[in-house]
N, C-alpha and C positions, 0 to 999 in steps of 0.2 A: 715829258710833262707829268705823266702819271706817277713817276718815281720822285718827283719834286727835287730833282737834282739841279739846284740853282745855277751852278757854274756851267753845266751842260746847256741849260735853257738859255743862258746869256749868249753863248756862242751860236745857238740855233736862231735866236732872235736876229743876230747880226746877219746870218746867212739868209734868213727869211726876208729881211728888209733890203739888204744891199747885195745879196747874192754871194757867189763863191767862185774863185778862179783857181786853176791849178798852177804848178810851179812855172809853167811856160806862159802864163797869162791868158790861157784859154778859159772861157766862161763855162763852168760846170753847172752852176745853178744861177739863173738870171736874177732872181730876187724881185721884190715888188717894184722897186724904183725903176729898174730896167723895163718893167712891164707897164710903166705909166701910172703907178700908184704912188701917191706922195708919201713921205716918211711918216707924217702924223697919222694918216689913215692906216698905214701898214702896222704901226705900233698898236693902234686900237684893235685891229683884227687879231694880232698876236695875243694881246691881253685877253680878248674874249675867248680865244681857243684855250689859253692856259687856265682860265677860270672854269670853262666848261669841262675840262679834263679832270677836275677834282671829283666829279660824280657824273659820269656819262655812260648811259646804256642805250643800245638801239631799242626801237619800239617793241619788237617781238620779245626781247628779253624782259623788258619792263612789264609787258602785258602778262607774261607767264607768272612773274612774281606777284602781280596784282591778283590773279586768279587764286593762287595758293594762299595769299593773305586773306582774301574773303572767305575761302573755304575753311581755313583753320580758325578764323574768328567765329564763324558760324558754329563749328563743332565745339569750340571751347565754351561758347555761350550756352548752347542747348544740350550738350553732352559733356559737361566738364570732367566728370569722373572717368569716362571712357577716353576722352581726349588726353587727360593727364597720364592715364595708365599706358596708353600707346606711346606717349612722349618718354615716359620712364623706360619702356621696353626698348626704345631706340638707343638707349645708353646702357643696356643690360650688361652687367659686369664692370661698368666704369664707375668706380667708387668716388671719383672726383666730381662727376657731373650729377649723380643722384641727389646729393644733399640740396642743391639749388632748387630742383624740381619738387622735392618733398616739401620744402618750405613754401613753394608756390601753391602746392595742394593745401597746406595748412591755411595759407592766406585766403584761399577760395572756400575754406570751411569743409574741405574733404578730409575725412579721417583716414589715416594710414594704419592698417591693421598689421600686427606683428606676424612674422612668418610662422606657419604652423604645419607640422608634418602631415596632418590629415586634411588641411584646407587650402594650403598654398599649392599653386602649380609652378611650372618652370618660370613663367613670366609673371609680371604684375597683372592681376585680374580685378574685376569690379564685383563687389558683393554688396547689394542693396545700397548703392550710392557711395560705398566706401571702397578703398583700394587695398587689396591684400598684397603684402610684400612677396615677391617671387623668390623661390628657393634658388633660382639660377643666378641671383645677384649676391648670394652669400659667398664671401671670400673662401678660396681653396676648395670649393665644392665641385664646380664644373657642370656644364650643361648635360653631358652624356649621362652621368650618374643620376642626376635629378630627373631626367626623362624616364629612366628605368624605375625610379621610386614612384613617380606619378603613374606610370603604366601599370605597375604591380598593384597600386592602390585602386585603380579603375577596374582591373580584372578580378582582384581578390578581396576587395573591401578595405575599409579603413584599418590602420594599424591599432591593435588593441593595447599594446604595451611596448616598452622599449625592447624587450626580449623578442616580441613578435616582429618588430621592425628589423632587428638585426638578423633574425633567422630567415626573413624573406628578402631583405635588401642585399646582404653580403653575397649570396650566390649570384646576384645580378651584377656584381662588380663594384659595389660600394665599399670603399676601403676605410681604414682607421682614420686617416687624415680628414676625410669627408665627414665621417660620423662625429669626430671631435669638433669640427667647425660648426656642424649643425647643433650640437649641444651648446656651444658657446653662444650661438645666435638665438638660443631659447626656443627652438621649434618643438621641444617635447614637453612643454608646460602642462599639457593635458594629462600627462602621466603622473603617477603618484610620487616618483622619485624626484628629489631636489636636483638642481643643476650641478651642485657640488658633488652629490652622490654619483651622478652619471659620469662626471669627469674623472672621479676616482676609480670607477669600476669598468668603464667601457673597454679598456684594452684587454682585460682578462676575459670579458664576455665575448668580444669579437674573436679572440684566439680560440675560445671554446667552440664557437659556431664554426669557425674555419676547420678545426680538427674534426668535428662531427661530420662536416661535409666530405672531408677526405675519406673518413671511414665509410661513409655511404657510397662513395664512388668505388671503394674496394670490396663492397658487398658484405662488410662486417655488420653484425647485429649486436647492439648494446642492451643492457638490462632495461634501459628506458623504453625499448621497443616491445617489452614483454608485459603481460598483465592486462587488467581491465583499463578502460579509458579514464576512469576516476583515479586509478593508481598511476597511470601515465601522467596525468595532470599534476598530481602531487609530487611525483619524482621530478617533473619538469621544473617546478618551483625551486627544488633543492639543487637542481643541476647548475644554476648560476648563482654566484655569490655577489651581492651588492655590498660595497663598503659604505655604510651609511654615514653621511656627513650632513651637518646643519647647513642650511642655505647660506650662500655668500651675502656680503653686504650689498646694498643698492649700488654703492660706488663701484665695487668690483664687477657687478653684473653689467652696469652701464659701460664700463671700460671694455669688457669683452664684446658687448653689443656693438660698440663703435668700431672695434677692430674687425669684426666680421661683416657688418652691414655698411660701414663707411659713415654711419650717422648714429646719433643717439635717438632711438625711435620711441622707447617707452618713457623717456625723460631726458633731460639735459642738465648737466651741472651748472650751466649758466642761466637756465630758465628763470629761476627766482630773482635773478639780477637783471632781467631783460630791460625793464623800464629805466633802471639806473644807468645801464650801459648805453642805451640809446641817448640819454641826456648828456653823458660826458664824452661821447665819441663823435667824430665827424666823418668816419669812413668805416666800411665793413668789408668782409671778404668778397661779398657780391660786387661791390664797387671795384675792387682790385681785379676780379675776374673779368668784369665788363671792360675795363681799360685794356687788359691784356688781349682779350678777344677782339676788340676793335682794332688794335694794332696788328693783329694777325689776319683778320678777316680778308682785307684787301689792301695789299701793300701800297697801291696807288692812292689810297685815301688817308694814309697815316697822319699827314700834317693837318688836314682839315678836321679830322675826328678829334685830335687832341685840342685843336683850337676851339672847337665847339663844346668840349667837355667842361664840366664844372671843376675838374681837377687839373692841376698843373704840376709839371716837374719841379721839385723843390718845395712844394707847398707844405705847410705845417699840418700834420694830421695827428689825431688821437685815436688809438686802436686798442681794443680790449679783448682778451680771450684766455684760453687755457694753454699752457706750454705743453706740447706733446713730444718735442725732441729738441736737443741742444747739441750742436756740433761745434767744437772749439778748434781753432787752428792758430798758427803763428805766422805773421807776415814776414816779408824779406828783412824788415828792420827789427825782427824778433819781438814784435808787439802782438799781444793776444787779441783775438777777435772771435766772434761767435755768430753762427747762423742758427737762428732760433725759429722753430716751427710753432706757430701759435694758431689755435683754432677758436673761432667765435661761433655764434649760433648758426652760421651759414656755410662754414667750411674752414679751410686753413690756408695760411700764407706764411711766407718766410720773412723774418725780420733780421736785419743785419745790425749787429752791435760791435762797433769798433772799441778800442781799448778803454777810453774814458767811460763810455756808456756801459761797457761790460763790467768794469771794476766798480762803478758806482751802483750798479743794480745787481751785483753778484749774489746778494742774499735772497733776491727774489727769483733768481734763475734756477728753479727746481721744477722738474717735470710734474705735470698735473697741478701746478700752482696757477692761480688766476692772477693775471697782471694787467696793468695799464701801460701802454707804450706811447710816449710822446716823441714824435720824430718827424722826419720829412719824407715826402713821397718821391720815389725814384722811378721815372718813366723813361725807358730806353727802347729804341727801335730794335726789333728782333730779340726781345727779352721780356719776361713777365714783369709787371709792375710790382715793386716791392717797397718796403719801408726801411729807412735808415734811422735807427733809434738814437735819440738824444738822451732819453732816460727811460728806465724800466722799473716800475714799482709794483709791489704786491697790491692787489685790488683793495684790500682792507685799509690801506693807507690813504685811499681816495674816497673817504666818506663824504656823503653829500653835504655841501655847505650851503649857506644862504647869505644874501647881502641885503642889508636894510639901508635905504636912502632916507635920511631925515630931511624932510622938506618943510619943517615947522618954520613959519615966518619967512619962507624963501620967496624972492620976488618972481614975477611972472616970466621974466626973461630967462632966468636960471631954470625955472620949471619947464619952459619950452625946450631949452637945450637938453635937459634930462630926458624929456619925452622923445626927442629926436634920437638921442643916444641909445635908449632902450629899444626903439623901433629898428634902428640900424643894426644892432647886434643880436636881434632876435631872428632865429632861422629854424630850419627843419630839425637840427640837432642842437638842443639846449643842454646846458650842464649846471647852471646855478639858479636856484629859485631866488626871486627878488621880492622885496616888499617896500612900501613907502610908509614913513612914520610921520604922523601929524599930531602934535600936542599929546605925545605919549601913546597914541593908538596906531597899531601897525595893520596894514592891509596888503595882502598878497597881490602881486600884479604880473604873474607869469614867470618866465625863466629866460635867461640870455646866455650866450657864449661869452666866457670871461677868461682872460689871462692877465698877466701883470701889466702889460701895456694898456689894455682896455681899462683895467682898474684905475690906472693913473689918469686916464682921460676923465673918468667920472669924478675923481678926487679934485682935478683941476676945475671942473664945472661947479661942484658943490662945496669944495673945501674938504680937507682930509678928515676932519672930525665928524662930518655928516655921512661918511661912507662907513658903515659898520658891518664887519664880517663876523658871522656867527658860526 
């Protein structure tokens, strides 16, 4: 029952009602009828069990979940920053999960502070009602090196410069790859060198520090160890050479930030288009993740969850985001297709483009290009929800349009039909602003979801000449 295997359930129904015999005619299962229960009542009992099996827990199991639900609701209400920091820490190092919870923090008005070499700890921490990004969630860094960095900072004070950091951290096992990732993540912004300068210089500096450490182990004394403290400080400055570079563009820094943190923390390339994207799309990465998680959470609930969801397999969807990867391949019939990774404000998903969609949208298929995908939703058991593209266009091609309905001298019946149509096609995700025109004066009246078929409906109601697209 839990697996929703209808063919198996049909056989079990027969056994439940009429029983089962072996090949010799011996009764193996008596069944309801043999036990004096009529067939109608037996069918009713079986139907009730099948319905109950869609979502059945024993009382102790349900009670535990209820206690957890009340406690977490209390903590999220009265200690939102601490609660969200703890939630983020439960997914430490999981770059796929972090973006969703970061967005929830923003929705709650909790500011996420950028990682900082002198302020961040291994995990996410709370600072005056804000959450500081944890160094342990930076890609390629690792928990053990970060623990050493934090321990050294606690024992010996804050790092005064990038050189000071290298000289103290490298002997504790922090390697080049770790330092490079920290630079890309922007943890050294308190120091005077630009990120571009540090990336161009860190290898030479780390090698110098490692060489000095080797000399120290062998008991060698360099000229930097001689003279007064003032002379030592001056020679120390000359000891390391920074290759001075102008700071990178915002786009480059955001791209590195996304690579290292899994999210755009200090900004997002789509942020300025947020309102427009919400109006022209009807699905987001959050929706796709929710569908996939629901399908995976409890296999026995698959059918009922999909039935209750607002999304259906094969449903037409509009999705917008930035292309982060394109993987092309040829089918057995030697037709080209592509698997395109596209990221919106909340995460990323895979869009499949078969030959027609790929060839039609080829000019838009460039990494870091913002696109609009018109496609259909694919929901399959034991697989992530994905989008099959019908068309892919560059975002600039989808400029906001508006529709004007001319109701001058229109009879009341037609006006009532128009009002009904506008009300019916208004939803959470709107994409076209609409206005009504009377005697030459236009008045805005909201926004509706519109495609060619819906437009034809309004043209039939009002007449083609009264539906004006701007």
